[in-house]
ROZA-314262 format. One line per 10 residues: their letters; for each residue x, y, z of N, C-alpha, C. Coordinates in steps of 0.001 Angstrom, whole numbers, m for minus. Layout:
a) X Y Z X Y Z X Y Z  ...
END
This chain:
mtdgaqeflv) 33226 7960 m26700 33165 6700 m27458 34779 6199 m28143  34870 4864 m28077 36274 4621 m28642 35898 3940 m29946  36806 3679 m30680 36461 3411 m31949 36485 1848 m32080  35772 1435 m32803 35574 m345 m33027 34691 m720 m31608  33982 562 m31138 32706 m165 m30116 31859 m908 m30814  31009 m1422 m30017 29632 m2054 m30143 28778 m1029 m30797  27528 m1265 m32118 26332 m82 m32209 25417 m1250 m32557  24538 m280 m32172 23015 m945 m31563 21971 71 m32386  21325 89 m33191 20472 738 m33747 19031 217 m32982  18179 827 m32272 17004 614 m31396 15860 1372 m31708
glvgsgigps) 14328 1258 m31496 13393 1974 m31421 12131 1798 m30494  11291 3209 m30385 10608 3104 m30059 9167 3289 m30433  8146 2476 m30657 7132 2580 m31338 5523 2443 m30706  4904 3552 m30544 3726 3660 m30324 2747 5275 m30850  2038 5366 m29989 1427 6861 m30354 1644 8021 m29058  1796 9014 m29471 1932 10117 m28625 3323 10243 m27842  4266 9504 m28653 5586 8671 m27744 6620 10386 m27749  6375 11300 m28401 7128 12678 m28703 8120 12962 m27678  7489 12980 m26442 7724 13158 m24748 8556 12183 m24128  8590 11181 m24627 9197 9829 m23874 10731 9982 m23271
ltpplherea) 10836 9669 m22112 12276 9988 m21570 13484 8487 m22113  12891 7707 m22646 13199 6070 m22704 14443 6305 m23953  14139 7033 m24885 15513 7131 m25976 16738 7894 m25413  16573 9090 m24749 17952 9627 m24039 18479 8882 m22753  17405 8167 m21995 17917 6898 m20958 18779 6294 m21169  18178 5528 m22529 19301 4422 m22996 20470 4858 m23614  20609 5676 m24247 21803 6493 m24933 22566 6982 m23948  22015 7470 m22945 23078 8238 m21730 23729 7067 m21055  23189 5735 m21051 23722 4732 m20254 24608 4219 m21470  24674 3847 m22508 25163 3548 m23381 26528 4407 m23528
dqlglrylyr) 26224 5575 m23844 27561 6478 m23422 28185 6264 m22481  27987 5979 m21298 28941 5350 m19975 29499 3830 m20051  28662 3468 m21276 29246 1951 m21534 30269 1638 m22598  30386 2702 m23633 31081 3122 m24490 30663 2689 m25313  29127 2354 m25647 28470 1529 m27010 27982 2231 m28018  28260 2364 m28872 27507 3372 m30580 25656 2948 m30231  25145 4186 m29891 23544 3522 m29439 22822 4609 m30245  21682 4032 m31091 21086 5372 m31475 19554 4437 m31427  18951 5539 m30550 17492 5061 m30437 16810 6020 m31177  15724 5381 m32193 15167 6373 m32221 13125 6382 m32239
rldldrlqrp) 12831 7329 m32320 11255 7344 m31833 10371 7124 m33275  9269 5936 m33321 8865 5890 m34307 6908 5885 m33912  7191 7357 m34097 5575 7604 m33364 4555 7318 m34169  3276 6554 m33957 2372 6168 m35110 1783 7562 m35613  1451 8636 m34932 1025 9627 m34982 1661 10541 m35689  2663 10704 m35822 3866 11255 m36692 3679 10620 m37934  3980 9667 m38047 3747 8486 m39285 2379 8458 m39919  1331 8951 m39115 147 8945 m39618 158 7675 m39835  28 6798 m39023 m369 5119 m38955 m962 4572 m37931  m2290 3505 m38253 m2820 3121 m37059 m2006 1818 m36526
asaigeilaa) m2982 1665 m35244 m1759 1193 m34418 m1618 m520 m35105  m2487 m1067 m35889 m2647 m2272 m36865 m1370 m1851 m37580  m585 m883 m37912 306 m1025 m38911 1727 m1745 m37991  1685 m2064 m36466 2743 m2764 m36154 3454 m3679 m36397  2906 m4239 m37421 3437 m5524 m38404 4082 m4431 m39590  4071 m3971 m40155 4334 m3405 m40876 5533 m2735 m40832  5457 m1748 m39505 6558 m1303 m38778 8073 m2003 m38697  7156 m2870 m37949 8000 m4239 m37417 9083 m5030 m38650  8639 m5144 m39751 9053 m5934 m41033 10077 m4726 m41693  9705 m3183 m41679 10399 m2334 m41878 11710 m2295 m40709
arlagydgln) 11552 m2554 m39818 12279 m2321 m38828 13668 m3638 m38778  13007 m4538 m39216 14026 m5759 m39402 14693 m5245 m40931  14476 m4907 m41770 15120 m4952 m43153 16325 m3774 m42741  15434 m2544 m42051 16507 m2076 m41590 17960 m2021 m41093  17846 m3336 m40353 18517 m3545 m39496 18601 m3161 m37887  17491 m2688 m37587 17262 m2357 m36286 17774 m4155 m35628  17975 m3438 m33948 18542 m4337 m32941 17394 m4798 m32198  16316 m3738 m32134 15220 m4249 m31310 14268 m2841 m31350  13061 m3309 m30676 12333 m1883 m30648 11648 m2623 m28920  11358 m1061 m28400 10467 m1224 m27756 8734 m687 m27783
vthpckqlvi) 7971 m1144 m27174 6528 m1183 m28089 5805 m1233 m26398  4807 550 m27098 4043 1062 m25670 2486 986 m26315  1788 1729 m25873 414 1853 m25949 388 2541 m27256  m280 1728 m28277 m1675 890 m28406 m962 m351 m28715  51 m1095 m29001 607 m1676 m29613 1127 m3077 m28823  897 m3220 m27726 1701 m4279 m27130 1078 m5713 m27026  m241 m5448 m27004 m866 m7315 m27780 m846 m7444 m29172  m1095 m6050 m30262 m1053 m6264 m31112 m95 m6499 m32103  1169 m6423 m31456 2534 m6895 m31828 2932 m8463 m31750  1941 m9084 m30915 2244 m10432 m30602 2198 m11359 m31903
phldelspda) 993 m11004 m33057 1190 m11979 m34045 2104 m12174 m35233  3177 m11188 m35222 4048 m10534 m35726 5512 m11138 m35559  5537 m11697 m34575 6926 m12011 m33440 7037 m13423 m34271  8262 m13949 m33980 8558 m15611 m34351 8543 m16396 m32741  8981 m15177 m31639 8641 m16534 m30647 8700 m15197 m29411  7793 m15446 m28055 7644 m15026 m26858 8792 m15910 m25749  9041 m14747 m25071 9994 m15114 m23579 8484 m15705 m22852  8921 m16754 m22145 7362 m16950 m21239 6823 m15974 m20261  7611 m14954 m19958 6806 m13873 m19455 5857 m13243 m20139  6161 m13162 m21551 5229 m12538 m22333 4667 m13229 m22823
aalgavntvv) 4571 m14416 m23177 3381 m15401 m23261 2417 m15784 m22312  2775 m15679 m21149 1726 m15537 m19879 1048 m14278 m19801  1842 m13577 m19935 1178 m12055 m20062 213 m11373 m20918  567 m11949 m22381 m47 m11683 m23655 m25 m10574 m23850  1450 m9823 m23550 1934 m8678 m24149 3201 m8419 m23902  3683 m7671 m25399 5162 m7149 m25562 5524 m5902 m25248  6681 m5487 m24730 7202 m4527 m24829 8443 m3987 m25178  9169 m5095 m25247 10605 m5399 m25893 10245 m6457 m26728  10645 m6083 m28076 11151 m6823 m29047 12829 m6960 m29699  13561 m8064 m29389 14961 m8661 m29798 14926 m8909 m31100
lrdgravghn) 15578 m7869 m32300 15789 m8493 m33308 17198 m9020 m33635  16973 m10215 m33713 18835 m10959 m33837 18751 m12448 m34757  19741 m12620 m35587 19578 m13654 m36266 18500 m13834 m37327  18083 m13266 m37530 16943 m13155 m38801 15391 m13518 m37901  14996 m13025 m36294 14273 m13707 m35791 13501 m12266 m34838  12480 m12068 m34470 12008 m11034 m34048 11099 m11999 m32400  12103 m11853 m30910 11539 m12375 m30226 10864 m11595 m29246  9791 m11664 m28512 9107 m10810 m27650 9204 m10911 m26289  9599 m10025 m25755 9609 m10035 m24214 8715 m8764 m23304  8605 m8788 m22137 7880 m8070 m21148 8532 m8112 m20132
tdwsgfaraf) 9411 m6491 m20043 10392 m6151 m18936 9238 m4948 m17968  7915 m4661 m18415 6868 m4069 m17621 6694 m4402 m16161  6265 m5945 m16303 6246 m6517 m15064 7472 m6665 m13942  8700 m6676 m14517 9769 m6862 m13469 10129 m4958 m13076  10058 m4292 m14078 10214 m2948 m14124 9240 m2408 m12976  7949 m2865 m13006 7041 m2107 m11847 7254 m2802 m10491  7191 m4414 m10424 7577 m4957 m9135 9186 m4455 m8415  10058 m4215 m9266 11297 m3708 m8485 11109 m2325 m7894  10036 m1383 m8732 9954 299 m8496 9083 208 m7375  8213 m915 m7165 7344 m689 m6157 7992 m1428 m4833
drglpeapld) 8392 m1902 m4870 9667 m2550 m3580 10434 m1377 m3228  11035 m602 m4172 11392 148 m3770 11050 1462 m2815  10109 1627 m3733 9144 3007 m3324 8114 3085 m2543  7735 1938 m2320 6089 1517 m1426 7046 500 m567  7772 553 m159 8032 m502 1097 6961 m773 2191  7011 m2308 2071 5986 m2680 3382 4171 m2160 3074  3985 m1816 1770 2830 m1408 1365 1412 m2795 1783  746 m2161 2225 228 m3694 2313 m465 m3973 1174  m914 m5378 1115 m1353 m6054 m197 m2379 m6917 m313  m3229 m6870 986 m4618 m7721 968 m4892 m7567 m214
rvvllgagga) m5884 m6149 m261 m6631 m5802 m1605 m6296 m5031 m2444  m6101 m4983 m3680 m5902 m3806 m4521 m6534 m3794 m5604  m6726 m2769 m6092 m7637 m2439 m7628 m6333 m1783 m8792  m6769 m2486 m9280 m6142 m2257 m10991 m6794 m1567 m11508  m6673 m342 m12030 m7424 651 m13111 m6804 95 m14899  m7310 m407 m15759 m6608 m958 m17083 m6418 m2504 m16921  m7138 m2696 m18544 m6480 m4304 m17926 m5960 m4432 m19767  m5161 m3648 m20517 m4593 m3338 m21445 m3298 m3870 m21329  m2171 m3986 m21905 m826 m4746 m22054 m559 m4024 m20726  36 m3026 m20469 386 m2668 m19352 m247 m3099 m18001
gaavahallt) m1556 m2936 m18147 m2442 m3927 m16847 m1999 m5191 m17031  m1828 m5478 m17977 m1436 m7268 m17723 m188 m7478 m16859  467 m6545 m17233 1944 m6649 m16678 1874 m6076 m15407  1165 m5286 m14723 1348 m4764 m13370 469 m5912 m12396  m600 m6646 m13200 m1238 m7323 m12532 m495 m8705 m12136  221 m8791 m12993 1261 m10026 m12543 2021 m9764 m11860  2666 m8840 m11727 3465 m7997 m10641 3018 m7714 m9285  1956 m7497 m9190 1308 m7589 m8019 1029 m8781 m7376  318 m9749 m8082 221 m11339 m7507 1474 m11630 m7325  2674 m11302 m8227 3822 m12081 m7765 4393 m11355 m6491
lgtrrltvld) 4146 m10010 m6027 4684 m9544 m5152 3794 m9961 m3932  2349 m10554 m4005 1715 m11357 m2756 684 m10223 m2872  m220 m9647 m3278 m1277 m9427 m3623 m2257 m10422 m3381  m3128 m10357 m2173 m3931 m11586 m1881 m5306 m11425 m2836  m5615 m10434 m3121 m7039 m10353 m4141 m6880 m9099 m4643  m6815 m9368 m5896 m6931 m8190 m7136 m8130 m8091 m7731  m8555 m6725 m7885 m9740 m6572 m8662 m9317 m5509 m10108  m9355 m6109 m11315 m9102 m5503 m12047 m10189 m4823 m13326  m10431 m3280 m13142 m11554 m2664 m13607 m10912 m2168 m14791  m11594 m2235 m15878 m11511 m1445 m17209 m12844 m1082 m17762
vdgrragela) m12859 131 m18710 m13824 726 m19271 m14492 m290 m20037  m13925 m1458 m20542 m14487 m2546 m20998 m14098 m3773 m20196  m15515 m4016 m19640 m15282 m5410 m18257 m15218 m6622 m18658  m15192 m6934 m20169 m15178 m7820 m20348 m13751 m8436 m20874  m12941 m7092 m21394 m11618 m7346 m21228 m10769 m7364 m19697  m11715 m6974 m18789 m10813 m6978 m17520 m11543 m8451 m16984  m12332 m8910 m17093 m12998 m10394 m17171 m11963 m11231 m17588  m11804 m11108 m18930 m10496 m11994 m19499 m9020 m11979 m18803  m8214 m10906 m17974 m7886 m10830 m17643 m7287 m11451 m16294  m8780 m11131 m15572 m8895 m11937 m14166 m8504 m13342 m14444
dslggrfgad) m9201 m13830 m15257 m9567 m15115 m15683 m8004 m15784 m15858  m7428 m15034 m16657 m6089 m15726 m17045 m5158 m15770 m16181  m5074 m14690 m15216 m4389 m14514 m13805 m4945 m15859 m12831  m6042 m15822 m12869 m6597 m17140 m11899 m5880 m18504 m12273  m5828 m18584 m13917 m5222 m19368 m14311 m3741 m19795 m14087  m3151 m19174 m13769 m1573 m18713 m13252 m1157 m18626 m11826  m2350 m17918 m11126 m1885 m17751 m9869 m3272 m18390 m8696  m4157 m18898 m9007 m5469 m19454 m8262 m6607 m18454 m8898  m7641 m19199 m8627 m8359 m18909 m9171 m9305 m17525 m8243  m9331 m17813 m6840 m9680 m16610 m5871 m8486 m15671 m5785
raeggdlgal) m8055 m15217 m6641 m6893 m14545 m6138 m6985 m12878 m7318  m7946 m13066 m8293 m8300 m11863 m9516 m9957 m12045 m9439  m10379 m10745 m9663 m11691 m10722 m10127 m11882 m9513 m11259  m12660 m9662 m12536 m12513 m8331 m12905 m14008 m7896 m13516  m14059 m6552 m13596 m15302 m5983 m14063 m15099 m4415 m14614  m16741 m3966 m14905 m16024 m2552 m15680 m16277 m1242 m14151  m15819 78 m14858 m15538 968 m13960 m16609 1170 m12877  m18139 792 m13216 m19252 491 m12595 m18949 152 m11112  m17945 m646 m10872 m17218 m1905 m9612 m16705 m703 m8732  m15910 518 m9328 m14885 1166 m8898 m15152 1990 m7506
paaleradgl) m16167 2471 m6970 m16549 2519 m5621 m16514 1773 m4570  m17219 692 m4928 m17380 m818 m3412 m15939 m946 m3509  m15018 m1395 m4776 m13603 m2145 m4341 m12853 m1146 m3596  m12721 16 m3840 m11915 1210 m3703 m12140 1223 m1613  m13527 1005 m1266 m13759 1129 m165 m13183 55 983  m12928 m1095 181 m12190 m1958 1182 m10930 m2445 399  m10270 m1215 m389 m8687 m1849 m729 m8170 m622 151  m6865 m1660 m292 m5514 m1295 794 m5064 m386 m481  m5172 m483 m1469 m3732 m2 m3033 m4615 517 m3762  m4192 1436 m4889 m4608 1436 m6430 m3602 1561 m7244
vhatptgmaa) m4137 902 m8547 m2797 957 m9189 m3321 1315 m10563  m2562 2673 m11168 m3161 3251 m12138 m3033 2751 m13331  m3420 1890 m14694 m2442 1569 m15625 m3153 2008 m17213  m3612 2846 m17168 m4155 3452 m18417 m3462 4729 m19404  m3384 5324 m20282 m2890 6530 m20661 m3546 7766 m20003  m4482 7491 m19283 m5001 8951 m18631 m4012 9535 m17853  m4063 10797 m18079 m2927 11634 m17317 m1318 11872 m17820  m1459 11130 m19113 m153 11326 m20166 m546 12792 m20202  784 13519 m21418 772 14814 m21643 m375 14546 m22611  m630 13733 m23751 m1474 13983 m24543 m3054 13536 m24091
hpglpldadl) m2809 13070 m22896 m4333 12512 m22207 m4595 13239 m20968  m4428 14029 m20742 m4330 14730 m19444 m5779 14372 m18662  m5811 14458 m17219 m7113 14460 m16368 m7029 13389 m15351  m7927 13094 m14416 m7853 12190 m13595 m8490 10918 m13984  m8192 9740 m13742 m8754 8828 m14321 m10271 8325 m13435  m10245 8590 m12590 m11687 8687 m11545 m11956 9448 m10920  m13215 9704 m10085 m13278 10853 m9271 m12232 10888 m8223  m11989 12430 m7610 m11096 12322 m6732 m11900 12225 m5239  m13149 11888 m5213 m13943 11725 m3797 m13602 9979 m3456  m13400 9306 m4353 m13067 8057 m4344 m11715 7764 m3314
lrpglwvadi) m10964 8713 m3505 m9678 8392 m2681 m9700 8942 m1266  m8699 8213 m386 m8887 8215 1290 m7407 8210 1830  m7045 8690 2464 m5569 8955 3221 m4891 7667 3475  m5796 6488 3805 m5493 5354 4119 m5029 4442 2858  m4895 4918 1732 m5114 4193 480 m3838 4696 m48  m2864 3459 m282 m1483 4401 m1440 m2082 4104 m2672  m1393 4823 m3773 m1887 5166 m4978 m89 5020 m6119  m264 4305 m6886 859 3743 m7777 121 4341 m9357  929 5066 m9900 851 5697 m11478 1804 5094 m12331  1569 4509 m13478 2448 4047 m14389 3225 5159 m15375
vyrpletalv) 1926 6141 m15425 2524 7198 m16614 3733 7996 m15575  4424 8154 m16666 5688 9045 m15725 5993 10195 m16899  4828 10718 m17904 5441 11868 m18556 3961 12683 m18460  3519 13488 m17501 4308 14167 m16522 4832 13164 m15380  5868 13302 m14483 5963 12477 m13213 4735 12601 m12388  4793 13970 m12404 3353 14237 m10969 2530 14375 m12092  1262 13060 m12001 329 13209 m12766 m977 13867 m11876  m1992 13867 m12637 m3225 14649 m11633 m3345 13649 m10676  m2986 12156 m10743 m3591 11539 m9854 m2760 11412 m8806  m1505 11706 m9061 m872 10841 m8345 m330 12576 m7356
rtarelgcrv) m590 13512 m7837 m674 14897 m7360 m1966 15011 m6197  m3043 14613 m6643 m4491 14623 m5897 m4213 13496 m4701  m3851 12445 m4925 m3307 11635 m3895 m2458 12030 m2676  m1416 12453 m3243 m488 12947 m2430 m1385 14063 m1545  m2494 15243 m2129 m2622 15896 m1521 m3563 15561 m461  m4200 14782 m741 m5227 13773 147 m4650 13304 1280  m3323 12802 1382 m2576 12347 2410 m2197 10734 2114  m2391 10589 1197 m2080 8829 386 m515 9074 244  m10 7564 347 959 7293 73 1179 7030 m1408  1890 7380 m2454 1970 7544 m3695 3231 7349 m4161
ldgggmavfq) 3469 6255 m5331 4297 6170 m6060 4296 6482 m7799  5044 7469 m8192 4933 7977 m9328 5245 6814 m10658  5242 7067 m11729 5706 5860 m12604 7261 6356 m13063  8062 6762 m12814 9361 6921 m12720 9841 5603 m12706  10002 5081 m11436 10826 3592 m11192 10230 2669 m12184  9362 2557 m12304 9119 1166 m13492 9567 1889 m15275  9546 3291 m14774 10005 3362 m16458 11666 3234 m16490  12052 3592 m15559 13363 3324 m15452 13813 1759 m15572  13040 1135 m14548 13330 m554 m14037 13285 m1207 m15494  12342 m1036 m16002 11738 m1687 m17861 13069 m1411 m18334
avdafrlftg) 13648 m163 m18559 14604 97 m19557 15961 m401 m19407  15968 m567 m17671 17146 m1498 m17578 17206 m2742 m18210  16146 m3304 m18172 15844 m5120 m18466 15688 m4857 m20054  15333 m3782 m20569 15239 m3907 m22293 16544 m3745 m22446  17697 m2919 m22125 18903 m2499 m22400 19467 m3602 m22316  19233 m4538 m21569 20352 m5510 m20975 19940 m6787 m22522  18638 m7055 m22696 18116 m7829 m23900 18549 m7155 m25217  18689 m5974 m25527 18888 m5426 m26813 20837 m5526 m26559  21193 m5202 m25666 22847 m5617 m26049 23404 m6741 m25806  23286 m7495 m24450 23770 m8053 m24147 24705 m7781 m22856
vepdaermla) 24749 m6448 m22653 25358 m5851 m21754 24804 m5610 m20501  25125 m5533 m19471 24486 m4871 m18174 24854 m3586 m17719  23155 m3117 m18006 23547 m1771 m17365 23618 m1462 m15806  23967 m146 m15357 24257 367 m14221 22827 851 m13655  21811 236 m12849 20572 879 m12719 20698 1874 m11986  21126 2000 m10664 21408 3420 m9935 21483 4554 m11093  23032 4303 m11529 23217 4951 m12435 22005 5880 m14137  21422 4802 m13848 20007 4694 m14796 19062 5398 m14324  18946 5161 m12782 17546 6320 m12095 18366 7920 m11905  19888 8048 m11825 20214 9336 m11931 20481 10077 m13337
hfttlvsdvr) 20260 8975 m13894 19935 9699 m15424 18709 10457 m15734  17838 9509 m15421 16284 9590 m15460 16366 10793 m14384  16881 11280 m13451 15991 12432 m12533 16730 13836 m13122  17852 13564 m13783 18622 14576 m14573 17714 15009 m15992  17122 14065 m16577 16154 14504 m17922 15027 14909 m17258  14414 14355 m16199 13011 15027 m15655 13567 16899 m15591  14134 16821 m15010 15130 18089 m14427 15107 18940 m15366  15845 18311 m16560 15938 19344 m17869 14428 19606 m18495  14072 18736 m18481 12556 19054 m19042 11606 20135 m18052  11912 20196 m17034 11309 20992 m16164 11536 22569 m16753
vq) 13215 22793 m16969 13815 23801 m17275 13113 24299 m18320  13174 23387 m19683 12959 24060 m20714 11489 24720 m20968
END
């Protein structure tokens, strides 16, 4: 780094974020760009704070001079009442994963949807999008749903352990994309929905290091189905591994993790990062973790 370099202090807020590769991903790119960049983890579990404390944590970050925060599970929706402004995407989605702190204001953005869309185009080119099933109607699910319909999904079935929440997300999507584009329900509808689906996207915490396992019965998967997971720690989740073994085309969560970080880095710094270089950073970081 050179003397007089721009300085940035950012953080990641969420539960079980110790294994996250987002902090070193940002810091390595900042090093390449000659920026002084410190990215800290604000883990709710280690802080022994509930998700409802997100407002207090945001207030503390503002007082401490943070330039921004990334927000992950389970705070992407809970943070909204504590913000001064939302970007159009974040307002439409009702979920925030990036908060920019500047000029005394906290502005919420959503880079999850654009990150997923870019990763999907790159990792599953020409995948059929006539009928898609989405597991998970939380903040990440809302972003992925927006991305899928933007990419051209004709009929999206959103399923969640909370069928009411899935229905509310489907109604919201219908208001933006057309009433016939999305439907919601509980997990009991999963077998029938997958029988006629082209693809499945998983957007719940299941499969993360802290929440291991499969989010559905493996017997529901079949070779003609493509499967995308947004979880990236581990990169090969039980879902990705099982689907690949059954002959499905698969997309792991690495691409989404990188491309949402690319957009967040730009928002935090006003500097354009090198996306291809960040993909290389990510590959190296994943390899380093495997060696440990």
